[in-house]
ZALOTOR-29832 format. One record per residue: x, y negated, z negated of N, C-alpha, C in turn; residue in three letters. Coordinates in pm, 1 decimal, padded with zeros to 6 digits. Example, Ala and Ser with C-alpha at 12.3 -4.5 7.8 and 13.67 -1.06 7.14 Angstrom:
BEGIN
+----------+----------+----------+----------+----------+----------+----------+----------+----------+--------+
|      n.X |      n.Y |      n.Z |     ca.X |     ca.Y |     ca.Z |      c.X |      c.Y |      c.Z | residu |
+----------+----------+----------+----------+----------+----------+----------+----------+----------+--------+
|  01319.0 |  00569.0 | -00780.0 |  01230.0 |  00450.0 | -00780.0 |  01320.0 |  00330.0 | -00780.0 |    ALA |
|  01285.0 |  00225.0 | -00708.0 |  01367.0 |  00106.0 | -00714.0 |  01290.0 | -00003.0 | -00787.0 |    SER |
+----------+----------+----------+----------+----------+----------+----------+----------+----------+--------+
***
This chain:
BEGIN
+----------+----------+----------+----------+----------+----------+----------+----------+----------+--------+
|      n.X |      n.Y |      n.Z |     ca.X |     ca.Y |     ca.Z |      c.X |      c.Y |      c.Z | residu |
+----------+----------+----------+----------+----------+----------+----------+----------+----------+--------+
| -01138.6 |  00079.3 |  01498.3 | -01122.4 | -00044.0 |  01424.6 | -01185.0 | -00035.0 |  01285.7 |    MET |
| -01288.7 |  00043.9 |  01272.8 | -01352.2 |  00059.7 |  01141.9 | -01253.4 |  00115.7 |  01039.2 |    ASP |
| -01164.8 |  00204.9 |  01084.9 | -01064.9 |  00261.5 |  00993.6 | -00970.6 |  00153.4 |  00941.7 |    ASP |
| -00931.5 |  00062.8 |  01028.8 | -00843.9 | -00046.6 |  00987.4 | -00914.2 | -00136.6 |  00886.3 |    LEU |
| -01039.6 | -00168.3 |  00912.2 | -01115.0 | -00253.7 |  00819.8 | -01127.4 | -00185.3 |  00683.8 |    VAL |
| -01158.7 | -00057.3 |  00683.3 | -01170.1 |  00015.4 |  00556.4 | -01036.0 |  00021.8 |  00484.1 |    GLU |
| -00928.8 |  00039.7 |  00560.2 | -00795.1 |  00039.1 |  00501.6 | -00767.8 | -00094.5 |  00433.2 |    PHE |
| -00795.4 | -00204.2 |  00502.9 | -00772.5 | -00337.3 |  00444.9 | -00858.2 | -00360.0 |  00321.4 |    LEU |
| -00983.3 | -00321.7 |  00327.2 | -01072.4 | -00338.6 |  00212.1 | -01019.2 | -00258.9 |  00092.7 |    VAL |
| -00969.5 | -00140.4 |  00118.5 | -00911.7 | -00059.6 |  00011.0 | -00788.6 | -00122.8 | -00050.9 |    GLY |
| -00701.9 | -00178.5 |  00033.8 | -00581.1 | -00243.0 | -00019.2 | -00617.1 | -00368.9 | -00097.2 |    ARG |
| -00717.0 | -00442.9 | -00050.6 | -00761.4 | -00561.9 | -00122.9 | -00814.2 | -00522.4 | -00260.1 |    ILE |
| -00890.9 | -00414.8 | -00264.9 | -00942.0 | -00367.1 | -00393.8 | -00826.6 | -00327.9 | -00486.3 |    ALA |
| -00726.9 | -00258.7 | -00431.7 | -00609.4 | -00221.6 | -00511.6 | -00539.8 | -00345.9 | -00566.8 |    ASP |
| -00523.6 | -00445.7 | -00480.5 | -00457.4 | -00569.0 | -00523.4 | -00539.3 | -00642.2 | -00629.6 |    ASP |
| -00670.2 | -00643.0 | -00615.7 | -00754.7 | -00706.5 | -00716.6 | -00739.9 | -00636.1 | -00852.1 |    HIS |
| -00731.8 | -00504.2 | -00848.7 | -00712.3 | -00429.4 | -00974.2 | -00577.4 | -00463.1 | -01036.2 |    HIS |
| -00475.0 | -00475.5 | -00952.7 | -00342.7 | -00510.7 | -01004.7 | -00344.8 | -00649.4 | -01067.2 |    ALA |
| -00409.9 | -00745.4 | -01001.1 | -00418.7 | -00880.7 | -01056.3 | -00500.4 | -00882.1 | -01185.4 |    TYR |
| -00604.5 | -00800.8 | -01193.1 | -00683.9 | -00794.1 | -01316.1 | -00598.1 | -00741.4 | -01430.8 |    ALA |
| -00514.4 | -00642.9 | -01402.0 | -00425.1 | -00589.3 | -01503.9 | -00327.6 | -00697.1 | -01551.3 |    TYR |
| -00271.0 | -00769.9 | -01457.7 | -00176.9 | -00877.8 | -01493.0 | -00247.5 | -00981.9 | -01579.8 |    VAL |
| -00367.2 | -01020.9 | -01541.1 | -00441.3 | -01121.1 | -01618.3 | -00471.7 | -01070.0 | -01758.1 |    ALA |
| -00504.8 | -00941.3 | -01766.8 | -00537.3 | -00883.7 | -01897.6 | -00414.2 | -00875.5 | -01987.9 |    HIS |
| -00301.1 | -00838.6 | -01932.3 | -00182.1 | -00819.6 | -02014.8 | -00101.7 | -00947.6 | -02036.0 |    THR |
| -00103.8 | -01038.4 | -01937.2 | -00019.8 | -01157.0 | -01947.0 | -00099.1 | -01286.6 | -01959.0 |    MET |
| -00227.9 | -01278.5 | -01943.6 | -00310.4 | -01398.6 | -01951.6 | -00338.9 | -01456.0 | -01814.3 |    GLY |
| -00446.1 | -01530.3 | -01806.2 | -00490.2 | -01587.0 | -01680.1 | -00390.7 | -01681.1 | -01616.4 |    GLY |
| -00308.3 | -01746.9 | -01696.0 | -00210.4 | -01841.0 | -01640.6 | -00111.4 | -01770.7 | -01548.3 |    ALA |
| -00091.7 | -01642.1 | -01567.6 |  00001.1 | -01566.4 | -01483.7 | -00048.2 | -01557.3 | -01339.4 |    ALA |
| -00174.9 | -01587.2 | -01316.5 | -00232.4 | -01575.4 | -01182.5 | -00238.1 | -01706.9 | -01106.6 |    LEU |
| -00187.8 | -01814.2 | -01166.5 | -00200.3 | -01945.0 | -01103.4 | -00140.0 | -01950.6 | -00964.0 |    LEU |
| -00031.3 | -01881.0 | -00942.3 |  00033.3 | -01880.7 | -00811.2 |  00010.5 | -01748.5 | -00737.4 |    ASP |
| -00097.7 | -01680.6 | -00769.0 | -00124.2 | -01549.5 | -00710.1 | -00181.5 | -01562.6 | -00569.0 |    SER |
| -00198.5 | -01448.9 | -00507.6 | -00255.2 | -01441.9 | -00373.4 | -00404.9 | -01410.5 | -00376.6 |    HIS |
| -00468.0 | -01424.6 | -00490.9 | -00610.4 | -01392.2 | -00501.1 | -00697.3 | -01467.2 | -00400.0 |    LEU |
| -00678.6 | -01597.2 | -00381.3 | -00762.2 | -01664.3 | -00279.9 | -00743.3 | -01605.8 | -00139.9 |    PRO |
| -00621.0 | -01567.6 | -00107.7 | -00595.4 | -01508.2 |  00023.8 | -00664.6 | -01372.4 |  00035.7 |    MET |
| -00662.0 | -01294.2 | -00071.0 | -00730.0 | -01165.2 | -00068.5 | -00879.0 | -01183.8 | -00041.9 |    LEU |
| -00937.5 | -01284.1 | -00103.6 | -01079.2 | -01311.1 | -00081.7 | -01106.2 | -01350.2 |  00063.2 |    ASP |
| -01017.5 | -01428.1 |  00122.1 | -01033.9 | -01466.9 |  00262.9 | -01021.0 | -01346.5 |  00356.6 |    LEU |
| -00927.2 | -01258.5 |  00328.5 | -00912.2 | -01138.2 |  00409.9 | -01036.2 | -01050.9 |  00396.3 |    VAL |
| -01089.0 | -01040.7 |  00275.4 | -01212.6 | -00967.1 |  00254.4 | -01328.0 | -01025.1 |  00333.9 |    GLY |
| -01333.8 | -01156.5 |  00341.8 | -01439.2 | -01222.2 |  00419.8 | -01422.6 | -01192.1 |  00568.5 |    GLN |
| -01299.3 | -01191.5 |  00616.6 | -01275.5 | -01156.8 |  00756.8 | -01318.8 | -01012.9 |  00785.7 |    LEU |
| -01290.7 | -00922.5 |  00693.3 | -01333.0 | -00782.9 |  00710.5 | -01485.3 | -00774.7 |  00715.4 |    ALA |
| -01552.4 | -00847.2 |  00627.1 | -01699.2 | -00849.0 |  00628.0 | -01752.0 | -00907.3 |  00758.8 |    ASP |
| -01688.9 | -01014.6 |  00805.9 | -01730.0 | -01076.0 |  00932.1 | -01714.8 | -00977.9 |  01047.8 |    ASP |
| -01606.3 | -00902.0 |  01047.3 | -01583.5 | -00805.5 |  01154.6 | -01690.0 | -00697.1 |  01152.2 |    HIS |
| -01726.5 | -00651.3 |  01034.9 | -01830.3 | -00547.9 |  01023.7 | -01963.2 | -00597.0 |  01080.2 |    ARG |
| -01993.9 | -00723.4 |  01058.2 | -02121.4 | -00779.6 |  01101.2 | -02122.0 | -00822.7 |  01247.6 |    ALA |
| -02005.6 | -00832.6 |  01307.3 | -01993.1 | -00885.7 |  01442.7 | -02015.9 | -00776.6 |  01546.9 |    MET |
| -02091.3 | -00809.5 |  01648.8 | -02111.1 | -00717.3 |  01760.4 | -01981.7 | -00708.0 |  01840.5 |    ALA |
| -01947.1 | -00589.2 |  01887.9 | -01825.0 | -00575.5 |  01968.1 | -01825.1 | -00664.1 |  02092.3 |    PRO |
| -01941.6 | -00699.4 |  02140.2 | -01950.0 | -00784.4 |  02259.3 | -01928.2 | -00932.5 |  02228.0 |    SER |
| -01923.1 | -00967.1 |  02099.9 | -01900.2 | -01106.3 |  02061.2 | -01762.2 | -01148.0 |  02109.8 |    ASP |
| -01751.0 | -01261.8 |  02178.3 | -01620.1 | -01303.2 |  02231.5 | -01514.9 | -01328.6 |  02123.7 |    PRO |
| -01556.8 | -01350.2 |  02000.9 | -01460.4 | -01371.8 |  01890.9 | -01402.1 | -01241.5 |  01839.1 |    ARG |
| -01461.4 | -01129.3 |  01876.8 | -01421.0 | -00998.6 |  01824.2 | -01274.1 | -00967.9 |  01852.8 |    SER |
| -01227.2 | -00999.7 |  01971.2 | -01087.8 | -00971.4 |  02007.8 | -00990.5 | -01046.5 |  01917.7 |    THR |
| -01017.2 | -01173.8 |  01894.5 | -00929.7 | -01253.3 |  01809.0 | -00932.7 | -01206.8 |  01665.1 |    GLY |
| -01050.9 | -01172.6 |  01616.6 | -01062.9 | -01125.5 |  01478.9 | -00994.4 | -00990.7 |  01461.8 |    LEU |
| -01007.7 | -00904.8 |  01560.4 | -00938.7 | -00775.6 |  01555.7 | -00787.8 | -00796.3 |  01546.8 |    THR |
| -00736.0 | -00885.2 |  01627.1 | -00591.7 | -00914.1 |  01623.6 | -00551.3 | -00968.7 |  01486.3 |    HIS |
| -00630.7 | -01059.9 |  01432.3 | -00599.4 | -01117.4 |  01300.9 | -00596.2 | -01009.0 |  01193.9 |    ALA |
| -00691.0 | -00916.2 |  01196.6 | -00692.7 | -00808.3 |  01097.1 | -00571.6 | -00716.9 |  01113.7 |    LEU |
| -00530.7 | -00691.6 |  01237.2 | -00411.0 | -00610.2 |  01260.3 | -00285.9 | -00678.8 |  01203.6 |    ARG |
| -00276.8 | -00808.9 |  01223.5 | -00163.1 | -00884.5 |  01170.2 | -00164.4 | -00880.1 |  01017.6 |    VAL |
| -00279.8 | -00902.0 |  00957.8 | -00290.6 | -00900.1 |  00811.9 | -00258.4 | -00762.3 |  00754.6 |    LEU |
| -00297.4 | -00658.3 |  00825.1 | -00271.0 | -00521.8 |  00777.2 | -00122.6 | -00489.9 |  00774.1 |    ALA |
| -00042.9 | -00560.8 |  00853.9 |  00101.3 | -00534.9 |  00854.9 |  00165.3 | -00556.5 |  00718.5 |    GLN |
|  00105.5 | -00638.3 |  00635.0 |  00163.4 | -00658.9 |  00501.9 |  00153.0 | -00532.2 |  00416.4 |    SER |
|  00074.4 | -00436.2 |  00461.3 |  00061.2 | -00308.3 |  00391.1 |  00123.6 | -00194.4 |  00471.1 |    TYR |
|  00213.9 | -00226.1 |  00561.9 |  00272.6 | -00125.2 |  00651.1 |  00349.1 | -00016.8 |  00575.8 |    ALA |
|  00393.2 | -00044.5 |  00454.2 |  00465.8 |  00057.5 |  00378.1 |  00371.2 |  00151.9 |  00303.3 |    ASP |
|  00241.4 |  00127.1 |  00309.0 |  00143.0 |  00214.6 |  00244.7 |  00132.6 |  00343.8 |  00325.8 |    HIS |
|  00123.3 |  00459.0 |  00258.8 |  00120.6 |  00586.3 |  00332.6 |  00001.0 |  00601.5 |  00427.9 |    PRO |
| -00107.5 |  00530.2 |  00404.6 | -00225.1 |  00542.5 |  00490.9 | -00221.1 |  00447.9 |  00611.2 |    ALA |
| -00120.2 |  00361.9 |  00617.8 | -00109.9 |  00268.6 |  00730.4 | -00077.3 |  00346.7 |  00857.4 |    TYR |
| -00141.6 |  00309.5 |  00965.5 | -00119.8 |  00376.9 |  01093.6 | -00045.9 |  00283.4 |  01189.5 |    ARG |
|  00052.8 |  00337.1 |  01255.2 |  00132.9 |  00256.0 |  01348.4 |  00049.7 |  00199.4 |  01462.1 |    GLU |
| -00057.0 |  00267.6 |  01501.3 | -00138.0 |  00217.4 |  01612.3 | -00214.1 |  00089.1 |  01574.9 |    GLU |
| -00212.1 |  00051.8 |  01447.8 | -00277.0 | -00071.8 |  01405.2 | -00188.0 | -00193.5 |  01427.8 |    TRP |
| -00061.2 | -00173.2 |  01456.4 |  00027.1 | -00287.8 |  01477.6 | -00022.6 | -00369.7 |  01595.4 |    ARG |
| -00015.4 | -00502.3 |  01580.6 | -00061.7 | -00586.7 |  01692.1 |  00031.7 | -00579.6 |  01812.1 |    PRO |
+----------+----------+----------+----------+----------+----------+----------+----------+----------+--------+
***
């Protein structure tokens, strides 16, 4: 599961860099309808998973949520099929 979390964190970082480029070249208004708030929430879920003990009863649900969220990056070469929910 740590590999999946690291994969998601990496994709979030990539997306943040892309949004920063858009803001720099097109202005901040171009980001008004962006997915930046969602990226921050996914990042928070990844952080929560890292801090959570595997024995925590919420761990199963959070693991499933991260697997579902990772599907949006399924076309990335580092995505692993075993991560599918």
